[in-house]
DSSP file (Angstrom, degrees, kcal/mol; ACC not computed):
  #  RESIDUE AA STRUCTURE BP1 BP2  ACC     N-H-->O    O-->H-N    N-H-->O    O-->H-N    TCO  KAPPA ALPHA  PHI   PSI    X-CA   Y-CA   Z-CA
    1    1 A M              0   0    0      0, 0.0     2,-0.4     0, 0.0     0, 0.0   0.000 360.0 360.0 360.0 130.5   -4.9    2.4  -70.3
    2    2 A T        -     0   0    0      2,-0.0     2,-0.5     0, 0.0     0, 0.0  -0.690 360.0-151.2 -87.2 123.4   -6.0    4.4  -73.4
    3    3 A Q        -     0   0    0     -2,-0.4     2,-0.3     2,-0.0     0, 0.0  -0.871  16.5-175.5 -99.4 128.8   -9.5    3.9  -74.6
    4    4 A T        -     0   0    0     -2,-0.5     2,-0.3   117,-0.0    -2,-0.0  -0.860  25.8-114.3-118.8 153.8  -10.0    4.4  -78.3
    5    5 A A        -     0   0    0     -2,-0.3     3,-0.1     1,-0.1     6,-0.0  -0.673  13.8-157.1 -85.1 140.6  -13.3    4.4  -80.4
    6    6 A N  S    S-     0   0    0     -2,-0.3     2,-0.3     1,-0.2    -1,-0.1   0.697  70.2  -9.2 -89.0 -22.9  -13.7    1.7  -82.9
    7    7 A S  S >  S-     0   0    0      1,-0.0     3,-0.7     0, 0.0     4,-0.4  -0.945  76.9 -87.2-160.1 179.0  -16.2    3.4  -85.1
    8    8 A I  G >  S+     0   0    0     -2,-0.3     3,-0.9     1,-0.2     4,-0.4   0.774 121.0  62.5 -65.5 -27.4  -18.4    6.4  -85.4
    9    9 A E  G >  S+     0   0    0      1,-0.2     3,-0.6     2,-0.2    -1,-0.2   0.806  96.4  59.7 -70.3 -22.1  -21.2    4.5  -83.6
   10   10 A D  G <  S+     0   0    0     -3,-0.7   112,-0.6     1,-0.2    -1,-0.2   0.651 108.9  44.1 -70.3 -15.8  -18.9    4.4  -80.6
   11   11 A L  G <  S+     0   0    0     -3,-0.9   109,-3.1    -4,-0.4     2,-0.3   0.403 106.5  71.3-108.8   3.1  -18.9    8.2  -80.6
   12   12 A T  E <   -A  119   0A   0     -3,-0.6     2,-0.4    -4,-0.4   107,-0.2  -0.841  52.8-170.5-120.8 152.9  -22.7    8.8  -81.2
   13   13 A L  E     +A  118   0A   0    105,-2.1   105,-1.9    -2,-0.3     2,-0.5  -0.977   5.0 179.5-140.1 131.2  -25.8    8.4  -79.1
   14   14 A T  E     +A  117   0A   0     -2,-0.4     2,-0.4   103,-0.2   103,-0.2  -0.989   0.9 177.5-138.6 127.9  -29.4    8.6  -80.2
   15   15 A I  E     -A  116   0A   0    101,-2.5   101,-1.8    -2,-0.5     2,-0.5  -0.973   2.7-177.1-132.0 125.7  -32.4    8.2  -78.2
   16   16 A N  E     +A  115   0A   0     -2,-0.4     2,-0.3    99,-0.2    99,-0.2  -0.962  11.5 163.5-120.3 133.1  -36.0    8.5  -79.2
   17   17 A Q  E     -A  114   0A   0     97,-2.5    97,-3.0    -2,-0.5     2,-0.3  -0.939  16.6-161.4-138.3 158.7  -39.0    8.2  -77.0
   18   18 A E  E     -A  113   0A   0     -2,-0.3     2,-0.4    95,-0.2    95,-0.2  -0.996   7.0-179.9-141.1 148.4  -42.6    9.1  -77.0
   19   19 A I  E     -A  112   0A   0     93,-1.9    93,-2.7    -2,-0.3     2,-0.5  -0.996  21.5-136.1-144.8 140.4  -45.1    9.4  -74.3
   20   20 A R  E     -A  111   0A   0     -2,-0.4     2,-0.5    91,-0.2    91,-0.2  -0.889  18.1-162.8-102.4 121.7  -48.9   10.3  -74.4
   21   21 A V  E     -A  110   0A   0     89,-3.2    89,-2.9    -2,-0.5     2,-2.3  -0.936  17.8-139.2-109.8 122.2  -50.1   12.7  -71.7
   22   22 A N  S    S+     0   0    0     -2,-0.5     2,-0.3    87,-0.2    87,-0.1  -0.414  75.8  77.5 -84.2  67.7  -53.8   12.9  -71.0
   23   23 A A  S    S-     0   0    0     -2,-2.3    -2,-0.2    87,-0.1   127,-0.1  -0.977  89.1 -74.2-164.5 166.3  -53.8   16.7  -70.6
   24   24 A S     >  -     0   0    0     -2,-0.3     4,-2.0     1,-0.1    86,-0.2  -0.034  44.9-107.9 -59.3 167.3  -53.8   19.8  -72.9
   25   25 A L  H  > S+     0   0    0      2,-0.2     4,-3.1     1,-0.2     5,-0.2   0.916 121.1  49.1 -56.3 -50.4  -50.6   21.0  -74.7
   26   26 A E  H  > S+     0   0    0      1,-0.2     4,-1.8     2,-0.2    -1,-0.2   0.908 111.2  46.6 -66.5 -39.0  -50.4   23.9  -72.4
   27   27 A V  H  > S+     0   0    0      2,-0.2     4,-2.8     1,-0.2    -1,-0.2   0.930 114.9  48.6 -58.5 -50.4  -50.8   21.9  -69.2
   28   28 A T  H  X S+     0   0    0     -4,-2.0     4,-2.8     1,-0.2    -2,-0.2   0.901 108.4  53.6 -60.0 -42.1  -48.2   19.3  -70.5
   29   29 A F  H  X S+     0   0    0     -4,-3.1     4,-2.0     1,-0.2    -1,-0.2   0.914 111.6  45.7 -62.1 -45.0  -45.7   22.0  -71.4
   30   30 A E  H  X S+     0   0    0     -4,-1.8     4,-2.0    -5,-0.2    -1,-0.2   0.880 112.6  49.6 -61.6 -44.1  -45.9   23.4  -67.9
   31   31 A A  H  X S+     0   0    0     -4,-2.8     4,-2.0     2,-0.2    -2,-0.2   0.883 110.5  51.6 -69.2 -35.5  -45.6   20.0  -66.3
   32   32 A L  H  X S+     0   0    0     -4,-2.8     4,-2.1     2,-0.2     5,-0.3   0.951 108.5  49.8 -59.4 -50.1  -42.5   19.2  -68.5
   33   33 A L  H  X S+     0   0    0     -4,-2.0     4,-1.9     1,-0.2     6,-0.2   0.906 111.7  51.6 -58.6 -43.0  -40.8   22.5  -67.4
   34   34 A E  H  <>S+     0   0    0     -4,-2.0     5,-2.6     1,-0.2     6,-0.4   0.898 110.6  46.9 -59.8 -43.4  -41.6   21.5  -63.8
   35   35 A Q  H  <5S+     0   0    0     -4,-2.0    -2,-0.2     1,-0.2    -1,-0.2   0.769 117.8  40.3 -69.8 -32.9  -40.0   18.1  -64.2
   36   36 A M  H  <5S+     0   0    0     -4,-2.1    -2,-0.2    -5,-0.1    -1,-0.2   0.685 126.8  36.1 -89.8 -21.3  -36.9   19.5  -65.9
   37   37 A G  T ><5S-     0   0    0     -4,-1.9    13,-2.4    -5,-0.3     3,-1.3   0.599 126.8 -12.1 -98.6-115.5  -36.8   22.4  -63.4
   38   38 A P  T 3 5S+     0   0    0      0, 0.0    -3,-0.1     0, 0.0    -4,-0.1   0.725 134.0  50.4 -74.9 -20.3  -37.6   22.8  -59.8
   39   39 A G  T 3 <S+     0   0    0     -5,-2.6    -4,-0.2    -6,-0.2    -5,-0.1   0.468  79.9 125.9 -94.5   3.3  -39.4   19.4  -59.6
   40   40 A N    <   +     0   0    0     -3,-1.3     8,-2.4    -6,-0.4     2,-0.3  -0.337  32.1 165.9 -63.9 140.9  -36.5   17.4  -61.2
   41   41 A E  B     -G   47   0B   0      6,-0.3    -2,-0.0    -6,-0.2     2,-0.0  -0.968  36.7 -99.9-150.2 161.0  -35.2   14.4  -59.1
   42   42 A T    >   -     0   0    0      4,-3.2     3,-2.7    -2,-0.3     6,-0.1  -0.328  46.4 -95.0 -79.2 168.3  -33.1   11.3  -59.6
   43   43 A H  T 3  S+     0   0    0      1,-0.3    -1,-0.1     2,-0.1    90,-0.0   0.773 126.7  55.8 -50.5 -29.9  -34.6    7.8  -60.2
   44   44 A D  T 3  S-     0   0    0      2,-0.1    -1,-0.3     1,-0.0    -2,-0.0   0.505 124.0-101.8 -87.9  -1.3  -34.3    7.2  -56.5
   45   45 A G  S <  S+     0   0    0     -3,-2.7    -2,-0.1     1,-0.3     3,-0.0   0.494  70.3 147.7 100.9  -1.5  -36.3   10.2  -55.5
   46   46 A T        -     0   0    0      1,-0.1    -4,-3.2     2,-0.0    -1,-0.3  -0.585  54.4-115.6 -74.2 125.2  -33.3   12.5  -54.6
   47   47 A P  B     +G   41   0B   0      0, 0.0    -6,-0.3     0, 0.0    -7,-0.1  -0.333  38.2 173.1 -60.9 141.2  -34.2   16.1  -55.3
   48   48 A L        -     0   0    0     -8,-2.4    -8,-0.1   -11,-0.1    -9,-0.1  -0.508  18.1-166.9-146.3  69.0  -32.0   17.6  -58.2
   49   49 A P        -     0   0    0      0, 0.0     2,-0.3     0, 0.0    14,-0.2  -0.333   3.1-166.4 -63.7 140.4  -33.7   20.9  -58.7
   50   50 A M        -     0   0    0    -13,-2.4     2,-0.5    12,-0.1    12,-0.2  -0.874  19.2-125.9-124.0 156.1  -32.7   22.8  -61.9
   51   51 A K  E     -B   61   0A   0     10,-3.6    10,-3.1    -2,-0.3     2,-0.4  -0.867  30.4-175.5 -97.8 135.1  -33.3   26.3  -62.9
   52   52 A I  E     -B   60   0A   0     -2,-0.5     8,-0.2     8,-0.2   -15,-0.1  -0.985  19.4-159.2-134.0 127.2  -34.9   26.8  -66.4
   53   53 A E        -     0   0    0      6,-2.8     2,-2.8    -2,-0.4     5,-0.2  -0.895  17.3-149.7-104.2 103.2  -35.7   29.9  -68.3
   54   54 A P        +     0   0    0      0, 0.0     6,-0.0     0, 0.0    22,-0.0  -0.378  60.8  86.2 -85.3  69.6  -38.4   29.0  -70.8
   55   55 A W  S >  S-     0   0    0     -2,-2.8     3,-3.3     4,-0.1    20,-0.1  -0.986  91.0 -67.3-154.1 164.0  -37.7   31.3  -73.6
   56   56 A P  T 3  S+     0   0    0      0, 0.0    17,-0.2     0, 0.0    16,-0.1  -0.316 125.8  10.2 -59.0 126.9  -35.4   31.4  -76.7
   57   57 A G  T 3  S+     0   0    0     14,-0.5    15,-0.1     1,-0.2    16,-0.1   0.436  97.5 145.7  79.1   5.5  -31.9   31.5  -75.5
   58   58 A G    <   -     0   0    0     -3,-3.3    13,-2.4    -5,-0.2     2,-0.3  -0.195  46.2-115.5 -65.1 158.2  -32.9   30.8  -71.9
   59   59 A R  E     - C   0  70A   0     11,-0.2    -6,-2.8    -3,-0.1     2,-0.4  -0.686  17.7-161.7-100.5 158.4  -30.7   28.7  -69.7
   60   60 A W  E     +BC  52  69A   0      9,-2.3     9,-1.3    -2,-0.3     2,-0.3  -0.982  38.8 129.2-128.9 120.2  -31.2   25.3  -68.2
   61   61 A Y  E     -B   51   0A   0    -10,-3.1   -10,-3.6    -2,-0.4     2,-0.6  -0.999  60.1-106.4-163.0 165.5  -28.9   24.6  -65.3
   62   62 A R        -     0   0    0      5,-0.4     2,-1.9    -2,-0.3     5,-0.5  -0.925  40.6-126.3 -96.5 123.6  -28.1   23.5  -61.9
   63   63 A D        +     0   0    0     -2,-0.6     5,-0.1   -14,-0.2    -2,-0.0  -0.471  68.5 125.4 -79.9  79.1  -27.1   26.6  -59.9
   64   64 A L  S    S-     0   0    0     -2,-1.9    -1,-0.2     3,-0.4     4,-0.1   0.359  81.0-112.7-102.8  -5.9  -23.7   25.2  -58.6
   65   65 A G  S    S+     0   0    0      2,-0.3    -2,-0.1    -3,-0.3     3,-0.1   0.090 105.9  46.6  94.4 -27.1  -21.9   28.3  -59.9
   66   66 A D  S    S+     0   0    0     -4,-0.2     2,-0.5     1,-0.1    -3,-0.1   0.463  91.4  74.9-131.8   0.4  -20.0   26.4  -62.5
   67   67 A T        +     0   0    0     -5,-0.5    -3,-0.4     2,-0.0    -5,-0.4  -0.971  53.3 149.6-119.0 124.9  -22.3   24.0  -64.4
   68   68 A M        -     0   0    0     -2,-0.5     2,-0.4    -7,-0.2    -7,-0.2  -0.999  25.1-162.9-155.3 143.6  -24.7   25.5  -66.9
   69   69 A V  E     -C   60   0A   0     -9,-1.3    -9,-2.3    -2,-0.3     2,-0.5  -0.937  18.4-136.3-127.9 152.5  -26.4   24.4  -70.2
   70   70 A T  E     -CD  59  85A   0     15,-0.8    15,-0.8    -2,-0.4     2,-0.5  -0.951   9.4-133.8-115.4 123.3  -28.0   26.8  -72.7
   71   71 A S  E     - D   0  84A   0    -13,-2.4   -14,-0.5    -2,-0.5    13,-0.3  -0.658  12.1-161.2 -72.6 126.4  -31.2   26.2  -74.4
   72   72 A G  E    S+     0   0A   0     11,-0.6     2,-0.3    -2,-0.5    12,-0.2   0.879  73.3   1.1 -81.5 -35.2  -30.8   26.9  -78.2
   73   73 A A  E     + D   0  83A   0     10,-2.4    10,-2.8   -17,-0.2     2,-0.4  -0.955  59.2 173.5-156.2 133.6  -34.5   27.3  -78.8
   74   74 A M  E     - D   0  82A   0     -2,-0.3     2,-0.5     8,-0.2     8,-0.2  -0.994   7.2-174.5-142.2 128.3  -37.7   27.3  -76.8
   75   75 A F        -     0   0    0      6,-2.5   -20,-0.1    -2,-0.4    -2,-0.0  -0.968  29.6-114.1-124.5 136.6  -41.2   28.1  -78.1
   76   76 A K    >>  -     0   0    0     -2,-0.5     3,-1.9     1,-0.1     4,-1.7  -0.170  58.4 -69.5 -60.3 167.4  -44.3   28.3  -75.9
   77   77 A P  T 34 S+     0   0    0      0, 0.0    -1,-0.1     0, 0.0   -51,-0.1   0.360 112.4  94.9 -57.5   8.1  -47.0   25.8  -76.6
   78   78 A L  T 34 S+     0   0    0     -2,-0.3    -2,-0.0     1,-0.2   -52,-0.0   0.954 118.7   1.9 -55.1 -46.2  -48.0   27.2  -79.9
   79   79 A S  T <4 S-     0   0    0     -3,-1.9    24,-0.4     2,-0.1    -1,-0.2   0.616  94.7-140.9-114.7 -22.1  -45.6   24.7  -81.4
   80   80 A G     <  +     0   0    0     -4,-1.7    23,-0.5     1,-0.2     2,-0.3   0.660  47.7 147.5  79.2   7.8  -44.6   23.0  -78.1
   81   81 A D        +     0   0    0     -5,-0.4    -6,-2.5    21,-0.2     2,-0.4  -0.633  23.8 178.3 -92.7 146.3  -40.9   22.6  -79.1
   82   82 A F  E     +DE  74 101A   0     19,-1.6    19,-3.2    -2,-0.3     2,-0.4  -0.943  13.0 160.7-143.6 114.7  -38.0   22.8  -76.7
   83   83 A A  E     +DE  73 100A   0    -10,-2.8   -10,-2.4    -2,-0.4   -11,-0.6  -0.990   2.7 153.4-135.0 140.1  -34.5   22.2  -77.9
   84   84 A G  E     -DE  71  99A   0     15,-2.1    15,-2.9    -2,-0.4     2,-0.4  -0.994  38.7-115.6-166.8 157.1  -31.0   23.0  -76.8
   85   85 A N  E     +DE  70  98A   0    -15,-0.8   -15,-0.8    -2,-0.3     2,-0.3  -0.834  49.5 150.3 -94.1 138.8  -27.5   22.1  -76.9
   86   86 A H  E     - E   0  97A   0     11,-2.1    11,-1.4    -2,-0.4   -17,-0.1  -0.976  50.9-122.9-162.1 168.6  -26.0   20.9  -73.6
   87   87 A R        -     0   0    0     -2,-0.3     9,-0.1   -19,-0.2   -19,-0.0  -0.972  45.5-130.0-119.2 104.1  -23.5   18.8  -71.6
   88   88 A P    >   -     0   0    0      0, 0.0     3,-1.5     0, 0.0    -2,-0.0  -0.120  16.7-113.4 -61.7 156.8  -25.7   16.7  -69.3
   89   89 A L  T 3  S+     0   0    0      1,-0.2   -28,-0.0     3,-0.1    -2,-0.0   0.762 111.3  62.6 -59.2 -27.6  -24.8   16.6  -65.6
   90   90 A F  T 3  S+     0   0    0     36,-0.0     2,-0.6     2,-0.0    -1,-0.2   0.598  92.8  77.7 -81.2  -3.9  -23.8   13.0  -65.6
   91   91 A A    <   +     0   0    0     -3,-1.5     4,-0.1     1,-0.1    31,-0.0  -0.875  40.6 167.7-109.8 124.1  -21.0   13.6  -68.0
   92   92 A S        +     0   0    0     -2,-0.6    -1,-0.1     2,-0.1    -3,-0.1  -0.207  62.4  79.6-120.8  43.5  -17.6   15.1  -67.0
   93   93 A Y  S    S-     0   0    0      2,-0.1     2,-0.6    28,-0.1    -2,-0.0  -0.846  94.4 -72.8-141.2 170.3  -15.9   14.3  -70.2
   94   94 A P  S    S+     0   0    0      0, 0.0    27,-1.6     0, 0.0     2,-0.3  -0.566  73.0 111.0 -81.5 118.1  -15.9   15.9  -73.6
   95   95 A F  E     - F   0 120A   0     -2,-0.6     2,-0.4    25,-0.2    25,-0.2  -0.912  46.1-138.7-169.7 159.3  -19.1   15.5  -75.8
   96   96 A V  E     - F   0 119A   0     23,-2.0    23,-2.6    -2,-0.3     2,-0.3  -0.948  22.4-179.1-121.2 146.8  -21.9   17.7  -77.1
   97   97 A S  E     -EF  86 118A   0    -11,-1.4   -11,-2.1    -2,-0.4     2,-0.4  -0.935  17.9-143.9-141.8 168.2  -25.6   16.8  -77.3
   98   98 A N  E     -EF  85 117A   0     19,-2.8    19,-2.2    -2,-0.3     2,-0.3  -0.999   9.9-159.5-132.8 132.7  -28.8   18.1  -78.4
   99   99 A L  E     -EF  84 116A   0    -15,-2.9   -15,-2.1    -2,-0.4     2,-0.4  -0.886   8.6-176.0-109.4 145.1  -32.2   17.6  -76.8
  100  100 A Q  E     -EF  83 115A   0     15,-2.5    15,-2.4    -2,-0.3     2,-0.6  -0.940   7.3-176.4-144.9 121.3  -35.5   18.1  -78.5
  101  101 A Y  E     -EF  82 114A   0    -19,-3.2   -19,-1.6    -2,-0.4     2,-0.5  -0.960   7.3-172.0-114.4 121.3  -38.9   17.8  -77.0
  102  102 A R  E     - F   0 113A   0     11,-2.9    11,-3.0    -2,-0.6     2,-0.5  -0.944   5.6-160.7-119.2 126.2  -41.8   18.2  -79.5
  103  103 A L  E     - F   0 112A   0     -2,-0.5     2,-0.4   -23,-0.5     9,-0.2  -0.890   9.9-178.1-111.5 126.0  -45.3   18.5  -78.0
  104  104 A K  E     - F   0 111A   0      7,-1.8     7,-3.3    -2,-0.5     2,-0.2  -0.991  24.9-131.6-135.3 125.5  -48.4   17.8  -80.2
  105  105 A E  E     + F   0 110A   0     -2,-0.4     2,-0.3     5,-0.2     5,-0.3  -0.520  38.1 164.5 -67.5 129.0  -52.0   18.0  -79.3
  106  106 A T  E >   - F   0 109A   0      3,-2.9     3,-1.1    -2,-0.2    -2,-0.1  -0.917  58.2 -18.2-152.6 127.4  -53.8   14.8  -80.5
  107  107 A E  T 3  S-     0   0    0     -2,-0.3     3,-0.1     1,-0.3    -2,-0.0   0.772 125.4 -47.2  53.4  37.3  -57.2   13.4  -79.6
  108  108 A G  T 3  S+     0   0    0      1,-0.4    -1,-0.3   -86,-0.0     2,-0.3   0.685 129.3  75.1  82.6  22.8  -57.7   15.3  -76.3
  109  109 A A  E <  S- F   0 106A   0     -3,-1.1    -3,-2.9   -87,-0.1     2,-0.4  -0.829  78.1-114.2-147.4 176.0  -54.1   14.5  -75.1
  110  110 A T  E     -AF  21 105A   0    -89,-2.9   -89,-3.2    -2,-0.3     2,-0.6  -0.993  16.6-147.8-127.0 132.3  -50.6   15.6  -75.9
  111  111 A L  E     -AF  20 104A   0     -7,-3.3    -7,-1.8    -2,-0.4     2,-0.6  -0.885   9.3-156.3 -98.4 120.0  -47.9   13.5  -77.4
  112  112 A I  E     -AF  19 103A   0    -93,-2.7   -93,-1.9    -2,-0.6     2,-0.6  -0.825   6.1-168.4 -89.9 121.7  -44.4   14.2  -76.4
  113  113 A S  E     -AF  18 102A   0    -11,-3.0   -11,-2.9    -2,-0.6     2,-0.4  -0.964  11.2-169.7-113.4 131.0  -41.8   13.1  -78.9
  114  114 A F  E     +AF  17 101A   0    -97,-3.0   -97,-2.5    -2,-0.6     2,-0.4  -0.929  10.5 178.4-121.0 134.7  -38.3   13.3  -77.3
  115  115 A R  E     -AF  16 100A   0    -15,-2.4   -15,-2.5    -2,-0.4     2,-0.4  -0.999   5.0-175.9-139.6 138.3  -34.8   12.9  -79.1
  116  116 A H  E     -AF  15  99A   0   -101,-1.8  -101,-2.5    -2,-0.4     2,-0.4  -0.988   9.1-179.7-129.4 119.9  -31.5   13.2  -77.6
  117  117 A T  E     +AF  14  98A   0    -19,-2.2   -19,-2.8    -2,-0.4     2,-0.3  -0.977   4.3 179.4-126.5 146.2  -28.4   13.0  -79.9
  118  118 A A  E     -AF  13  97A   0   -105,-1.9  -105,-2.1    -2,-0.4     2,-0.4  -0.976  17.2-161.8-143.5 149.8  -24.9   13.2  -78.8
  119  119 A L  E     +AF  12  96A   0    -23,-2.6   -23,-2.0    -2,-0.3     2,-0.3  -0.978  50.4  53.1-138.3 122.8  -21.3   13.1  -80.2
  120  120 A G  E    S- F   0  95A   0   -109,-3.1     2,-1.2    -2,-0.4   -25,-0.2  -0.953  96.1 -27.7 151.1-165.6  -18.2   12.4  -78.2
  121  121 A F        -     0   0    0    -27,-1.6     2,-0.6    -2,-0.3  -110,-0.1  -0.668  64.4-179.7 -83.0  98.1  -16.5   10.0  -75.8
  122  122 A I        -     0   0    0     -2,-1.2     5,-0.1  -112,-0.6  -110,-0.1  -0.905  25.6-125.2-106.9 112.6  -19.6    8.5  -74.0
  123  123 A Q    >>  -     0   0    0     -2,-0.6     4,-2.3     1,-0.1     3,-1.0  -0.301  15.8-123.7 -61.7 134.9  -18.9    5.9  -71.4
  124  124 A D  H 3> S+     0   0    0      1,-0.3     4,-2.0     2,-0.2     5,-0.1   0.809 111.5  50.7 -47.6 -43.9  -20.6    2.6  -71.8
  125  125 A D  H 3> S+     0   0    0      1,-0.2     4,-0.9     2,-0.2    -1,-0.3   0.884 114.2  46.0 -68.6 -34.5  -22.3    2.7  -68.4
  126  126 A H  H <> S+     0   0    0     -3,-1.0     4,-1.9     2,-0.2     3,-0.5   0.895 109.1  55.0 -70.1 -39.8  -23.7    6.3  -69.2
  127  127 A R  H  X S+     0   0    0     -4,-2.3     4,-0.5     1,-0.3    -2,-0.2   0.876 108.9  49.3 -70.2 -34.1  -24.8    5.2  -72.7
  128  128 A G  H  < S+     0   0    0     -4,-2.0     4,-0.4    -5,-0.2    -1,-0.3   0.742 115.9  40.1 -74.3 -19.0  -26.8    2.4  -71.1
  129  129 A G  H  X S+     0   0    0     -4,-0.9     4,-2.0    -3,-0.5    -2,-0.2   0.607  91.3  82.6-104.6  -8.0  -28.5    4.6  -68.5
  130  130 A V  H  X S+     0   0    0     -4,-1.9     4,-2.2     2,-0.2     5,-0.3   0.925  92.1  50.3 -54.4 -46.1  -29.3    7.7  -70.4
  131  131 A G  H  X S+     0   0    0     -4,-0.5     4,-2.4     1,-0.2    -1,-0.2   0.946 109.1  52.3 -60.3 -45.7  -32.5    6.3  -72.0
  132  132 A K  H  > S+     0   0    0     -4,-0.4     4,-1.4     1,-0.2    -1,-0.2   0.844 108.9  51.1 -57.4 -41.6  -33.7    5.2  -68.6
  133  133 A G  H  X S+     0   0    0     -4,-2.0     4,-2.0     2,-0.2    -1,-0.2   0.914 112.0  44.7 -58.3 -47.1  -33.1    8.8  -67.1
  134  134 A W  H  X S+     0   0    0     -4,-2.2     4,-2.0     1,-0.2    -2,-0.2   0.827 111.0  54.3 -77.9 -27.0  -35.0   10.5  -69.9
  135  135 A A  H  X S+     0   0    0     -4,-2.4     4,-2.4    -5,-0.3    -1,-0.2   0.867 107.2  53.9 -65.2 -35.2  -37.9    7.9  -69.6
  136  136 A W  H  X S+     0   0    0     -4,-1.4     4,-2.2     2,-0.2     5,-0.2   0.949 109.5  44.2 -59.0 -57.3  -38.0    8.7  -65.9
  137  137 A I  H  X S+     0   0    0     -4,-2.0     4,-1.3     1,-0.2    -2,-0.2   0.872 114.5  51.5 -62.4 -38.1  -38.5   12.5  -66.5
  138  138 A L  H  X S+     0   0    0     -4,-2.0     4,-1.2     2,-0.2     3,-0.3   0.953 110.8  47.4 -58.9 -52.9  -41.2   11.7  -69.3
  139  139 A E  H  X S+     0   0    0     -4,-2.4     4,-0.9     1,-0.3    -2,-0.2   0.832 110.2  51.6 -66.1 -31.0  -43.1    9.4  -67.1
  140  140 A R  H  < S+     0   0    0     -4,-2.2     3,-0.4     1,-0.2    -1,-0.3   0.818 102.7  60.7 -69.8 -30.6  -43.1   12.0  -64.2
  141  141 A T  H  < S+     0   0    0     -4,-1.3    -1,-0.2    -3,-0.3    -2,-0.2   0.850  96.7  61.9 -68.5 -29.1  -44.4   14.7  -66.6
  142  142 A R  H  < S+     0   0    0     -4,-1.2    -1,-0.2     1,-0.3    -2,-0.2   0.884 124.5  13.5 -68.6 -32.4  -47.5   12.5  -67.1
  143  143 A K  S  < S-     0   0    0     -4,-0.9    -1,-0.3    -3,-0.4    -2,-0.2  -0.512  83.0-171.6-140.9  73.0  -48.4   12.7  -63.4
  144  144 A P    >   -     0   0    0      0, 0.0     3,-1.2     0, 0.0     6,-0.2  -0.398  24.3-133.1 -65.4 134.6  -46.4   15.6  -61.8
  145  145 A P  T 3  S+     0   0    0      0, 0.0     5,-0.0     0, 0.0    -5,-0.0   0.808 101.0  43.9 -60.1 -31.7  -46.7   15.8  -58.0
  146  146 A R  T 3  S+     0   0    0      1,-0.1  -115,-0.0  -115,-0.1  -107,-0.0   0.404  90.2  93.2 -97.5   4.6  -47.2   19.6  -57.9
  147  147 A N    X   -     0   0    0     -3,-1.2     3,-1.4     1,-0.1    -1,-0.1  -0.830  50.6-171.0-108.8 101.8  -49.7   20.0  -60.7
  148  148 A P  T 3  S+     0   0    0      0, 0.0    -1,-0.1     0, 0.0    -2,-0.0   0.559  76.8  75.0 -60.2 -14.5  -53.3   19.9  -59.5
  149  149 A E  T 3         0   0    0      1,-0.2  -122,-0.1  -122,-0.1    -2,-0.0   0.500 360.0 360.0 -84.1  -4.0  -54.7   19.7  -63.0
  150  150 A F    <         0   0    0     -3,-1.4    -1,-0.2    -6,-0.2  -128,-0.1   0.346 360.0 360.0-100.3 360.0  -53.7   16.0  -63.5
């Protein structure tokens, strides 16, 4: 059976989430890198460690030898931005996406504004689960297990 898209909405995905972390911007940035990198795990607690190079042009990937995503721009906590184009690990079909984390210090805490936009053939079951997956990472950033400063 051939699946066709009915409209541009069927080919796009936009997720916007915000979370407040009761820590400084620097500590939150490091916690986010931990959760996206070596401390990454699936929603059921299965370790899914990733490699992350936190500098402009750095890579974010799972070291399987054939799966890699590249960060388009990463800036240390001066601005707290992290953005990049990538193909998430859950997808083995054609689409392109962009992630953006914007960290902003506010009232003794840090606000993380997250945006994921994508264009391509996104399966319905993946479309429904993507937001839950990103929310999982953001929530774990709030209380990372390896960071004694929280």
